[in-house]
C-alpha positions in Angstrom: 0.0 0.0 0.0 1.8 3.1 -1.2 1.2 6.5 0.4 1.7 10.1 -0.7 2.2 11.8 2.7 2.1 15.5 3.3 2.1 16.7 6.9 -1.1 18.3 8.1 -1.9 20.1 11.4 -4.2 17.3 12.5 -1.3 14.9 12.7 -0.2 16.3 16.1 -3.6 15.5 17.6 -4.0 12.0 16.3 -2.0 10.3 19.1 -4.3 11.9 21.7 -7.3 10.9 19.6 -6.2 7.3 19.4 -5.6 7.2 23.2 -9.1 8.6 23.8 -10.8 6.1 21.6 -8.8 3.2 22.9 -9.7 4.1 26.5 -13.4 4.6 26.0 -16.3 4.4 23.5 -16.4 8.0 22.2 -14.5 11.1 21.5 -15.1 14.6 20.2 -12.5 16.2 17.8 -12.5 19.9 17.3 -10.2 20.9 14.4 -10.1 24.2 12.5 -10.8 24.3 8.8 -7.8 23.1 6.8 -6.5 20.9 9.6 -7.1 17.7 7.6 -9.4 15.9 9.9 -11.8 14.6 7.2 -9.1 12.9 5.1 -6.4 12.1 7.6 -8.3 10.8 10.7 -10.1 7.7 9.2 -6.8 6.5 7.6 -4.9 7.0 10.8 -7.3 5.0 12.8 -7.8 2.2 10.3 -5.2 -0.1 11.9 -6.0 0.5 15.6 -6.1 -2.7 17.7 -9.5 -2.1 19.1 -10.9 -1.9 15.6 -10.1 -5.6 15.1 -10.1 -5.4 11.4 -13.7 -3.9 11.3 -14.8 -1.1 9.0 -14.9 2.6 9.7 -18.0 4.4 8.5 -17.7 8.1 8.1 -20.8 10.2 7.8 -20.7 13.3 5.5 -23.6 15.7 5.3 -23.3 16.2 1.5 -22.8 13.8 -1.5 -20.2 16.1 -3.0 -18.1 16.0 0.2 -18.5 12.3 0.6 -17.2 11.6 -2.9 -14.4 14.2 -2.7 -13.1 13.0 0.7 -13.2 9.4 -0.4 -11.3 10.2 -3.6 -8.7 12.2 -1.7 -8.0 9.4 0.9 -7.8 6.8 -1.9 -5.3 9.0 -3.7 -3.2 9.4 -0.5 -3.1 5.6 -0.3 -2.2 5.3 -4.0 -5.4 3.4 -4.8 -8.6 3.8 -6.7 -11.8 4.6 -4.9 -13.6 1.4 -4.1 -10.6 -0.4 -2.8 -9.5 0.4 0.8 -11.6 3.6 0.7 -15.0 3.7 -0.8 -18.2 5.6 -0.6 -22.0 5.1 -0.7 -24.2 8.1 -1.6 -27.6 8.4 -3.2 -27.7 6.6 -6.5 -24.0 6.0 -6.5 -21.8 3.4 -4.7 -18.1 2.6 -5.0 -17.2 0.1 -2.4 -16.1 -3.5 -2.4 -15.2 -6.5 -0.1 -11.8 -4.9 0.7 -13.2 -1.6 1.7 -12.2 -0.6 5.2 -13.2 3.0 5.2 -16.7 3.8 3.8 -17.8 7.4 3.5 -21.5 7.6 3.4 -24.2 10.3 3.3 -26.7 10.5 6.2 -29.6 8.6 4.7 -27.3 5.7 3.9 -26.3 5.4 7.6 -29.9 5.3 8.6 -30.6 2.5 6.2 -27.5 0.6 7.5 -28.8 0.9 11.1 -32.3 -0.2 10.2 -31.0 -3.2 8.3 -28.6 -4.2 11.1 -29.1 -2.3 14.4 -25.9 -3.9 15.8 -23.8 -2.7 12.9 -21.9 -6.0 12.7 -18.5 -5.6 11.1 -18.3 -1.9 11.8 -16.1 -0.8 14.6 -16.2 3.0 14.4 -18.8 5.5 13.2 -17.4 9.0 12.5 -19.8 12.0 12.3 -18.0 14.6 10.3 -18.9 18.3 10.2 -21.4 17.7 13.0 -21.7 21.4 13.6 -24.1 21.6 10.6 -26.6 19.7 12.8 -28.6 18.1 10.0 -31.6 16.1 10.9 -30.2 12.9 9.6 -26.9 13.4 11.6 -28.9 13.9 14.8 -31.0 10.8 14.1 -27.9 8.7 13.2 -26.1 9.7 16.4 -29.2 9.0 18.5 -29.6 5.5 16.9 -25.9 4.7 17.3 -26.0 5.7 20.9 -28.9 3.3 21.6 -27.3 0.6 19.5 -24.1 0.9 21.6 -26.1 0.9 24.8 -28.2 -2.2 24.0 -26.3 -4.2 21.5 -22.7 -3.1 20.8 -20.8 -1.8 23.8 -17.6 -2.0 21.7 -18.9 0.4 19.0 -16.8 3.5 18.9 -18.3 6.9 18.1 -16.3 10.0 17.0 -17.9 13.4 16.4 -15.7 15.8 14.4 -16.3 19.5 13.7 -14.6 22.8 13.2 -17.0 25.2 15.0 -19.0 22.9 17.3 -19.5 23.7 20.9 -17.8 20.6 22.3 -19.1 20.3 25.9 -22.8 19.5 25.2 -21.7 16.8 22.7 -19.2 15.4 25.1 -22.0 15.1 27.7 -24.3 13.5 25.2 -21.6 10.9 24.5 -21.2 10.1 28.2 -18.5 12.8 29.0 -16.4 11.7 26.1 -12.8 13.2 25.9 -12.5 16.4 23.8 -9.4 16.5 21.5 -8.5 19.8 19.9 -6.3 20.6 16.9 -5.2 23.9 15.6 -5.7 24.4 11.8 -3.2 25.6 9.3 -4.7 28.8 8.0 -3.1 31.7 6.2 -4.0 35.3 6.9 -7.2 36.4 5.2 -8.0 40.1 4.7 -11.6 40.8 5.3 -13.2 43.6 3.3 -16.7 44.7 4.2 -18.6 46.2 1.2 -22.3 46.3 2.2 -24.6 46.4 -0.8 -27.1 49.3 -1.3 -30.7 48.6 -0.5 -31.6 49.2 -4.1 -29.2 46.6 -5.4 -30.2 43.0 -5.7 -27.8 40.3 -4.4 -26.9 39.0 -7.8 -25.7 42.4 -9.0 -23.7 43.0 -5.8 -22.0 39.6 -6.1 -21.2 40.1 -9.8 -19.6 43.5 -9.1 -17.6 42.2 -6.2 -16.3 39.3 -8.4 -15.3 41.6 -11.2 -13.4 43.9 -8.8 -11.7 41.0 -7.0 -10.7 39.3 -10.3 -9.1 42.4 -11.5 -7.4 43.4 -8.2 -6.5 40.0 -6.6 -4.6 36.9 -7.7 -5.9 33.4 -7.7 -9.3 31.8 -8.2 -12.6 33.2 -6.8 -15.1 31.3 -4.8 -18.5 33.1 -4.4 -21.2 32.0 -2.0 -24.8 32.5 -3.0 -28.1 31.4 -1.4 -29.3 29.2 -4.3 -29.2 28.0 -7.8 -31.3 30.8 -9.1 -28.8 33.4 -7.9 -25.9 31.3 -9.3 -27.5 31.4 -12.8 -28.2 35.1 -12.5 -24.7 36.0 -11.5 -23.2 33.8 -14.2 -25.5 35.5 -16.8 -24.4 39.0 -15.7 -20.7 38.1 -15.6 -20.9 36.7 -19.2 -22.9 39.7 -20.4 -20.3 42.2 -19.4 -16.9 42.5 -20.8 -14.7 43.3 -17.8 -13.6 39.6 -17.5 -13.0 39.1 -21.2 -9.3 39.6 -20.9 -7.4 36.6 -19.7 -8.5 33.0 -19.6 -11.2 32.9 -16.9 -13.8 30.1 -16.7 -17.0 30.3 -14.7 -18.1 27.1 -12.9 -21.2 26.4 -10.8 -21.0 24.2 -7.7 -24.1 22.9 -6.0 -25.8 19.7 -5.1 -27.9 19.6 -8.2 -25.0 19.0 -10.6 -23.7 15.8 -12.0 -20.6 14.3 -10.5 -18.6 15.3 -13.5 -19.8 18.9 -13.3 -19.0 19.1 -9.6 -15.5 17.6 -10.1 -14.9 20.2 -12.8 -15.5 23.0 -10.3 -13.1 21.5 -7.8 -10.3 20.6 -10.3 -7.0 22.5 -10.7 -6.8 24.4 -13.9 -3.7 24.5 -16.2 -1.1 27.2 -15.5 -2.2 30.6 -16.6 -5.9 29.9 -16.3 -8.2 31.1 -13.6 -11.7 30.1 -12.5 -14.7 31.7 -10.7 -16.7 29.2 -8.7 -20.3 30.2 -8.0 -21.4 28.0 -5.1 -24.1 27.4 -2.5 -23.3 26.5 1.1 -22.2 23.1 -0.2 -18.7 24.5 -0.5 -18.5 25.7 3.2 -16.9 22.6 4.7 -15.1 19.3 3.9 -14.0 20.6 0.5 -10.9 22.3 -0.8 -11.6 24.1 -4.0 -8.1 24.1 -5.5 -6.6 27.5 -6.4 -9.0 29.7 -4.4 -7.5 32.7 -2.7 -10.5 35.0 -2.9 -14.0 34.5 -1.4 -17.0 36.7 -2.2 -19.7 36.0 0.4 -23.3 37.2 -0.1 -23.9 36.4 3.5 -27.1 34.6 2.7 -28.3 31.0 2.7 -31.5 29.2 1.9 -33.1 27.0 4.5 -36.3 24.9 4.6 -38.5 25.8 7.5 -41.5 23.6 8.4 -44.7 25.0 9.9 -46.6 22.5 12.2 -49.6 24.8 12.0 -50.0 24.4 8.3 -48.1 21.1 7.7 -46.1 22.8 5.0 -42.5 23.8 4.5 -41.2 27.0 2.9 -37.8 28.0 1.7 -36.5 31.1 3.4 -33.5 33.1 2.5 -31.7 34.1 5.7 -28.5 35.6 6.9 -25.7 33.1 7.6 -24.5 32.5 11.2 -21.2 33.9 12.4 -19.8 30.4 12.4 -20.8 29.8 8.7 -19.4 33.2 7.7 -16.1 32.2 9.3 -16.1 28.8 7.5 -16.6 30.6 4.2 -13.9 33.2 5.0 -11.5 30.3 5.8 -11.9 29.0 2.2 -9.6 31.9 1.1 -6.8 30.9 3.4 -6.5 27.2 2.7 -3.5 27.4 0.3 -2.0 30.8 1.1 -2.9 34.3 2.1 -6.3 35.4 0.8 -9.0 38.0 0.7 -12.7 37.7 1.7 -15.3 40.2 0.5 -18.3 40.3 2.8 -21.3 42.0 1.3 -22.5 43.4 4.6 -21.3 45.8 7.2 -19.2 45.3 10.3 -22.3 46.3 12.4 -24.3 43.6 10.7 -21.5 41.2 11.3 -21.8 41.8 15.1 -25.6 41.1 14.9 -25.3 37.7 13.2 -26.4 34.7 15.3 -23.5 32.6 16.7 -24.6 29.4 15.0 -27.3 28.2 12.7 -30.5 26.7 14.1 -30.3 22.9 14.2 -32.5 21.4 11.4 -34.3 19.2 13.9 -35.9 22.3 15.4 -37.3 23.6 12.1 -37.7 20.6 9.7 -40.5 18.4 8.6 -40.2 15.5 11.1 -42.2 13.0 9.1 -39.2 11.0 7.9 -37.6 11.1 11.4 -40.8 9.8 13.1 -41.1 7.0 10.5 -37.5 5.9 11.1 -38.0 5.9 14.8 -41.2 3.9 14.5 -39.4 1.3 12.4 -36.6 1.3 14.9 -39.1 0.4 17.6 -39.2 3.7 19.4 -42.8 4.9 20.2 -41.8 8.2 21.8 -38.7 10.1 20.6 -37.7 11.0 24.2 -36.6 7.4 24.7 -33.5 8.3 22.8 -30.7 10.7 23.7 -30.7 14.0 21.7 -28.6 17.1 21.7 -31.8 18.9 20.9 -35.1 17.0 21.3 -37.5 17.1 18.4 -40.3 19.6 19.1 -43.7 18.2 20.0 -45.9 20.2 17.5 -43.9 19.0 14.5 -43.9 15.4 15.8 -47.7 15.6 16.2 -48.2 16.8 12.6 -45.8 14.1 11.4 -47.8 11.4 13.3 -51.0 12.6 11.7 -49.6 12.5 8.2 -48.1 9.0 8.7 -51.5 7.8 9.8 -53.0 9.3 6.7 -50.4 7.5 4.6 -51.1 4.2 6.3 -47.6 4.1 7.7 -48.7 4.1 11.3 -51.8 2.4 12.9 -54.7 4.7 13.7 -53.3 5.1 17.3 -50.2 6.7 15.7 -48.0 4.5 18.0 -47.1 1.4 15.9 -45.6 1.1 12.5 -47.6 -0.9 9.9 -46.1 -3.3 7.3 -46.8 -0.6 4.7 -44.8 1.8 6.8 -41.8 -0.5 6.9 -41.9 -0.7 3.1 -42.0 3.1 2.9 -38.9 3.3 5.1 -37.0 0.7 3.1 -37.2 2.9 0.0 -35.2 5.6 1.8 -37.3 8.5 0.5 -39.6 10.9 2.1 -42.7 8.9 3.2 -44.9 11.0 0.9 -42.8 10.1 -2.1 -42.4 6.4 -1.1 -46.1 6.1 -0.6 -46.8 7.5 -4.1 -44.3 5.0 -5.6 -45.9 2.0 -3.9 -49.4 3.0 -4.8 -48.4 3.6 -8.4 -46.9 0.2 -9.1 -50.1 -1.9 -9.1 -51.8 0.8 -11.3 -49.0 0.5 -13.9 -47.9 4.0 -13.3 -44.5 3.2 -11.8 -42.4 4.8 -14.5 -44.3 8.1 -14.2 -44.1 8.0 -10.4 -40.3 7.6 -10.6 -40.1 10.7 -12.8 -42.3 12.6 -10.4 -40.2 11.4 -7.4 -36.9 12.7 -8.8 -38.6 16.0 -9.9 -40.0 16.6 -6.4 -36.8 15.8 -4.7 -34.6 18.2 -6.6 -34.4 21.8 -7.9 -36.6 22.9 -10.7 -35.3 21.8 -14.1 -37.2 24.6 -15.9 -35.4 27.9 -16.5 -37.4 31.0 -15.7 -36.3 33.3 -18.4 -37.4 36.5 -16.9 -41.1 35.6 -16.8 -43.3 33.7 -14.4 -42.5 29.9 -14.4 -45.4 27.5 -15.0 -46.7 25.9 -11.8 -47.8 22.8 -13.8 -45.9 19.6 -12.8 -46.8 18.1 -16.2 -44.5 20.6 -17.9 -41.6 19.2 -15.8 -42.5 15.6 -16.7 -42.6 16.5 -20.4 -39.3 18.3 -20.1 -37.7 15.4 -18.3 -38.5 13.2 -21.3 -36.9 15.8 -23.6 -40.2 17.4 -24.8 -42.2 20.5 -23.9 -42.1 24.2 -24.8 -40.1 25.5 -21.8 -36.4 26.3 -21.5 -34.7 23.5 -19.6 -31.6 23.3 -17.5 -30.1 20.5 -19.7 -27.5 19.4 -17.2 -30.1 19.0 -14.4 -32.4 17.2 -16.9 -29.9 14.6 -17.8 -28.9 14.0 -14.2 -32.5 13.6 -13.1 -33.4 11.4 -16.0 -30.5 9.1 -15.0 -31.8 9.1 -11.4 -35.2 8.2 -12.6 -33.8 5.3 -14.6 -31.9 4.0 -11.5 -35.0 4.3 -9.4 -37.0 2.3 -11.9 -34.3 -0.4 -11.8 -34.4 -0.4 -8.0 -38.1 -0.9 -8.1 -37.9 -3.5 -10.9 -40.0 -1.4 -13.3 -37.8 -1.8 -16.4 -38.5 -5.5 -16.5 -42.2 -5.1 -15.6 -44.7 -6.7 -17.9 -46.6 -3.5 -17.9 -43.8 -1.7 -19.8 -44.1 -1.8 -23.6 -41.2 -2.3 -26.0 -40.5 1.4 -26.1 -40.2 1.6 -22.3 -43.5 3.3 -21.7 -46.1 2.0 -19.3 -49.2 3.6 -20.9 -49.2 6.5 -18.4 -49.6 10.1 -19.6 -48.8 13.4 -17.9 -52.5 13.7 -17.1 -51.9 10.9 -14.5 -49.7 13.3 -12.5 -52.6 14.6 -10.4 -53.5 11.2 -9.2 -50.0 10.3 -8.3 -49.5 13.6 -6.5 -52.7 12.9 -4.5 -51.1 9.7 -3.2 -48.2 11.8 -1.9 -50.1 14.8 -0.7 -53.6 13.7 0.4 -53.6 16.8 2.6 -53.1 19.1 -0.3 -55.9 18.1 -2.6 -57.5 21.4 -3.6 -61.0 22.3 -4.7 -61.6 25.6 -6.4 -63.5 28.1 -4.3 -62.8 31.3 -6.4 -60.9 32.3 -9.4 -57.4 30.9 -8.9 -58.1 30.2 -5.2 -58.4 26.8 -3.6 -59.3 25.2 -0.3 -56.9 22.3 0.5 -58.1 19.1 2.1 -55.8 19.9 5.0 -57.8 23.1 5.7 -55.3 25.5 4.3 -56.0 28.1 1.6 -53.8 28.3 -1.5 -53.8 30.4 -4.7 -52.1 30.6 -8.0 -50.3 33.8 -9.2 -52.1 35.5 -12.0 -51.7 34.0 -15.5 -51.4 30.4 -14.5 -53.5 28.1 -16.7 -54.0 25.6 -13.9 -56.1 28.3 -12.1 -59.1 27.3 -14.1 -59.1 23.6 -12.9 -61.8 22.7 -10.5 -59.6 20.1 -8.7 -55.8 20.2 -8.2 -53.1 18.7 -6.1 -50.5 21.0 -4.7 -46.9 19.8 -4.3 -45.2 23.0 -3.4 -46.4 26.2 -1.8 -44.7 29.1 -0.1 -46.7 29.0 3.1 -47.1 32.8 3.3 -50.2 34.7 4.1 -53.8 33.5 4.3 -53.6 31.8 0.9 -50.2 30.2 0.3 -48.8 30.8 -3.2 -48.9 27.6 -5.3 -45.6 27.0 -6.9 -46.1 23.4 -8.2 -49.3 21.5 -8.8 -51.2 19.2 -11.2 -54.9 18.9 -12.1 -56.9 16.0 -10.7 -59.9 14.3 -12.1 -62.6 13.9 -9.4 -63.7 10.7 -10.9 -60.2 9.2 -10.4 -60.0 10.7 -7.0 -63.3 9.0 -6.0 -62.0 5.6 -7.2 -58.4 5.6 -6.0 -58.8 7.6 -2.8 -62.1 6.3 -1.7 -60.6 5.4 1.7 -59.9 9.2 2.2 -63.5 10.2 1.6 -65.6 10.2 4.7 -69.4 9.8 4.8 -71.2 11.4 7.7 -74.8 12.0 8.6 -74.9 15.3 10.4 -77.9 16.2 12.5 -77.8 19.7 13.9 -79.9 22.6 15.0 -80.4 25.2 12.3 -80.7 28.7 13.9 -82.3 30.3 10.9 -85.2 27.9 10.6 -85.3 27.2 14.4 -85.5 23.5 13.7 -83.4 20.3 13.5 -82.0 19.6 10.1 -80.3 16.4 8.9 -77.7 16.5 6.2 -75.8 13.7 4.6 -72.2 14.8 3.7 -69.2 13.4 1.8 -65.9 15.0 2.8 -62.3 14.8 1.8 -60.6 16.3 4.9 -61.8 19.9 5.0 -63.3 19.7 1.5 -67.1 19.3 1.1 -67.7 17.0 -1.8 -71.5 16.5 -1.6 -74.3 17.5 0.7 -78.0 16.5 0.6 -80.9 16.4 3.1 -81.0 13.4 5.3 -84.1 11.3 5.2 -85.3 9.7 8.4 -83.4 10.9 11.5 -83.0 8.5 14.4 -84.9 9.6 17.5 -81.9 9.7 19.7 -80.0 12.0 17.3 -83.1 14.1 16.8 -83.4 14.7 20.5 -79.7 15.4 20.9 -79.8 18.0 18.2 -82.9 19.6 19.6 -81.3 19.8 23.1 -78.2 21.4 21.5 -80.5 23.9 19.8 -82.1 24.9 23.1 -78.7 25.3 24.7 -77.6 27.4 21.7 -80.7 29.6 21.5 -81.5 29.7 25.2 -84.6 28.6 27.2 -86.7 31.3 25.4 -87.3 28.7 22.8 -89.6 27.0 25.3 -93.3 28.1 25.8 -92.9 30.1 29.0 -96.1 31.5 30.5 -96.6 33.8 33.4 -97.6 30.8 35.5 -94.6 28.7 34.5 -92.2 31.5 35.3 -94.0 32.1 38.6 -93.6 28.4 39.5 -89.8 28.6 38.8 -89.5 31.7 40.9 -91.5 30.2 43.8 -89.2 27.2 43.9 -86.2 29.5 43.7 -87.6 31.5 46.7 -88.1 28.3 48.7 -84.5 27.3 47.9 -83.2 30.6 49.1 -84.4 29.7 52.6 -83.9 25.9 52.4 -81.2 24.4 50.1 -83.0 21.0 50.0 -85.3 22.4 47.3 -84.1 21.6 43.7 -82.4 24.2 41.6 -84.7 25.3 38.8 -82.8 28.4 37.7 -82.2 28.9 34.0 -78.5 27.8 34.1 -79.5 24.6 36.0 -82.3 23.9 33.6 -80.1 24.4 30.6 -77.5 22.0 32.1 -79.9 19.2 32.8 -82.3 19.5 29.7 -81.9 15.8 28.9 -83.1 14.8 32.4 -86.2 17.0 32.8 -87.2 17.8 29.2 -86.0 14.8 27.2 -89.0 12.5 27.8 -91.5 15.2 26.8 -89.6 16.4 23.7 -89.1 13.0 22.0 -90.1 13.2 18.3 -90.0 17.0 18.3 -87.7 18.8 15.9 -88.6 22.5 15.8 -89.6 25.6 17.9 -93.2 25.1 16.7 -93.2 21.6 18.1 -91.8 22.9 21.5 -94.7 25.4 21.8 -97.1 22.5 22.3 -95.5 21.7 25.6 -97.1 22.6 28.9 -94.0 23.9 30.6 -95.7 24.5 34.0 -96.8 20.9 34.3 -93.3 19.7 33.3 -91.7 21.8 36.0 -94.2 20.7 38.6 -93.5 17.1 37.8 -89.9 17.7 39.0 -91.4 18.0 42.5 -92.9 15.1 44.4 -96.5 15.6 45.6 -95.6 16.4 49.2 -93.1 19.0 48.0 -95.8 20.6 45.9 -98.2 20.9 48.9 -95.4 22.3 51.0 -94.6 24.8 48.2 -98.2 26.0 48.2 -97.9 26.6 51.9 -94.5 28.3 52.0 -94.6 30.1 48.7 -98.3 30.5 47.7 -99.3 31.8 44.4 -101.9 34.1 45.9 -102.9 35.8 49.1 -106.6 36.3 50.1 -107.0 39.7 51.5 -109.7 40.8 54.0 -112.0 42.0 51.2 -112.0 38.5 49.8 -109.9 39.2 46.8 -107.1 36.7 45.8 -104.0 38.8 45.1 -101.1 37.2 43.1 -97.7 37.2 44.8 -94.8 38.3 42.7 -91.5 36.4 43.4 -89.4 38.2 40.9 -87.3 39.7 43.8 -86.4 36.6 45.8 -85.4 38.8 48.8 -88.7 40.7 48.8 -91.7 38.9 47.2 -94.6 41.3 47.0 -98.3 41.7 46.6 -99.9 44.8 45.1 -103.3 45.5 46.7 -105.7 48.5 47.1 -105.4 50.0 50.5 -109.2 49.8 51.1 -109.1 45.9 50.8 -106.8 45.7 53.8 -109.0 47.5 56.4 -109.2 45.5 59.5 -105.9 43.6 58.9 -103.6 44.4 61.8 -100.3 42.7 60.8 -98.3 42.0 57.6 -98.8 38.5 56.4 -95.8 36.2 56.3 -94.6 33.4 54.0 -91.8 30.8 54.0 -93.2 29.3 57.1 -93.4 32.7 58.8 -89.8 33.6 58.2 -90.4 36.3 55.5 -92.8 39.2 55.7 -94.7 39.9 52.5 -93.9 43.2 50.9 -97.1 45.2 50.3 -97.5 47.6 47.5 -100.5 49.7 48.7 -102.5 51.1 45.9 -105.0 53.9 45.4 -108.5 53.2 44.0 -107.0 53.9 40.6 -104.4 51.2 41.2 -101.6 53.6 41.7 -99.0 53.0 44.4 -99.2 55.2 47.4 -97.0 53.3 49.9 -94.6 50.2 50.1 -94.3 48.5 53.5 -93.3 45.3 55.1 -94.7 46.5 58.5 -98.5 47.0 58.1 -99.0 47.7 61.8 -96.5 50.6 61.7 -98.2 51.9 58.6 -101.6 52.1 60.3 -100.1 53.8 63.3 -97.8 56.3 61.6 -98.5 56.8 58.0 -102.2 56.1 57.3 -103.6 59.4 58.4 -101.4 61.4 56.1 -102.2 59.0 53.2 -105.9 59.2 54.2 -105.9 63.0 54.0 -104.4 62.9 50.4 -106.7 60.1 49.2 -109.8 61.6 50.6 -109.1 64.8 48.7 -108.6 62.9 45.4 -111.3 60.3 45.9 -114.0 62.0 48.1 -116.7 59.4 47.3 -114.6 56.5 48.6 -114.6 55.2 52.1 -111.8 56.5 54.3 -112.5 55.5 57.9 -110.9 57.2 60.9 -109.9 53.8 62.4 -108.8 51.4 59.6 -108.4 48.5 62.1 -112.1 48.6 63.0 -113.3 49.4 59.5 -114.7 46.9 57.0 -112.5 46.0 54.0 -114.1 46.7 50.6 -113.5 46.3 46.9 -116.1 49.0 46.2 -116.4 52.7 46.8 -118.0 52.0 50.2 -118.7 48.8 52.1 -122.2 47.4 51.8 -124.7 48.3 54.6 
């Protein structure tokens, strides 16, 4: 085994690292950019005795870094990739029986763990660039920790990073030793040149690149937030002539390129040539872009943020963290002194967050929860996490997995279908679509859609508004269609689709014809999308606006042909505002939806109170989530549901729906008065009656369904039936309805004021009555409203004896003047009570 050995700063830390791993199960390695940790550490540990000839698996967050680091290590050993050092990334594997160091991307590690939780034959798992805190890295580490705890106490774990805060990770790993290495970095001059508010980011980056190319030596590496900005900067640089002199090539570098295109951006150019590399954050770590001495940093990055409230993700362009900015700056000092142009101010630099938010706190957790369920974990807190997954996102993920049939209805146990979804190693939505498509003979189209959904858009937006129609992308992927296409991306995705079809066995399927087609057409896109996004099936509610089955509103931008479709399925929205902007969708035939998603359509008979008609109405409804598909009147309504809805209506409208009379209200008040003085009496107040409608009214209201029906009730009799016979007799004694006065008249008693029930009676009808009558068993004097012959009040008293003694004569004088023909005796206690002008002789 030959080696081409160049000393690196990490070399001095390797003895301490070996000692740490030999003495325990874990270690944390902090090494600055350029120290050589990614390519030197795995090779240095390969022959350690504790490894016992087993493999080293190193996890890299990006495919580009995985391939590049594996190639560099193989070259150092004088070998080809796939011998001692190999790699496994999405759709690409170069490893064999002799491979001792296997560099993998994060999803690959998860599949390895699910296939063999004990990781037999693997002695060390390295998590490189862990500071990026990707969701899959956190998951992989959590699973490895449990595997080591339960199955493999000899499994070593090594976490490596340049900017990681080491202590929390050390604690997570059981207080693992922390080994530190200084990097070899050359001085980098930092130049702040904040862009004007009126200047877009592409123009600011293009100008900075032009200036740097003319004033500095070496190659230029520019960091941009996304592919769209890379294309725009490239177009502007080529359209202007400042870079025409000299041999300068412009290369893009991002995850959506083919391996050959990525290698071209990393390669060393012949002497006398220079290159400008326009990159996303993929170039921040684990890569050395040969020849670069100048970095132009836009200070922006694009992140996916998930909203548990809406169940949707959105791409946000945000400022980089201070740690990321330092990583980018360090790219200029890998090979010698360099310069970094930052397109923001020093004041803005001080306001940057220290580190980026871990993906687990902002991501769609549906893939994570499915993996945990397959692993056998019902609650994520059973595992050890640096940051625990948030509960709202987990709940939304659980609900979606139940919809997809991946979890049982309880949301706690994985189904056999869920295991199959996980085995595909794709997002559960996409995996479910693929498996549903196969028996329908739509597998080839599903594979095309799967790769299109998982990658950047292959259509070029040439200054206008891009079509939101997924069918345009499907046609473009096959080499047809009227839109401008990113040809490199198209070829790469077409190859991925072919590999996916081979993986699923579709190429050899009997459903495929000689020309490789399976009879599907782009019009089948909507059905396949509906399998993946059952919560985003949309029904038109207004011009260009849709209500989605998940309850969210969505709308097309003006000018989209799809806006006329009555039914659509939405694959991508921006999750902004009340109606999210639809970026990718396909039309859906309702007839096909009704056949193939029949299990998603619920049928319910709703019986409820209708406030407008004041009656119970029955409706039979078909729903797809939040979408109303069909509604019609319900025929016969079961008596129990009829009564339940009627009771609900009374509670909603209030007791005024019932036929209250003066007598029924008086009975209610009499009982309330009795209860005021003796709590053994029942509570017949309005709140109590409303709360117990089923008990006292239910038997009388059976078969009724409207206010008109309720008016037939005798409410007083119903209320009286709530008291046993002896209580009714006692009520008549303690809270009588009337009082017979000395004149013989029966005067009604008003119990509206429970503290002072009263009777209104003409003064002349009380002559001869010495004392105020009492009720409530003699405990409460009746309040008397004394009236004139014209029924007008002249006095209110609860002490009649005192009235006769002290007030009568003044009242008599006034009444005698106003009613001279009436009888106003000098001594009211000896006079005869009368209802007439004078008592009979």
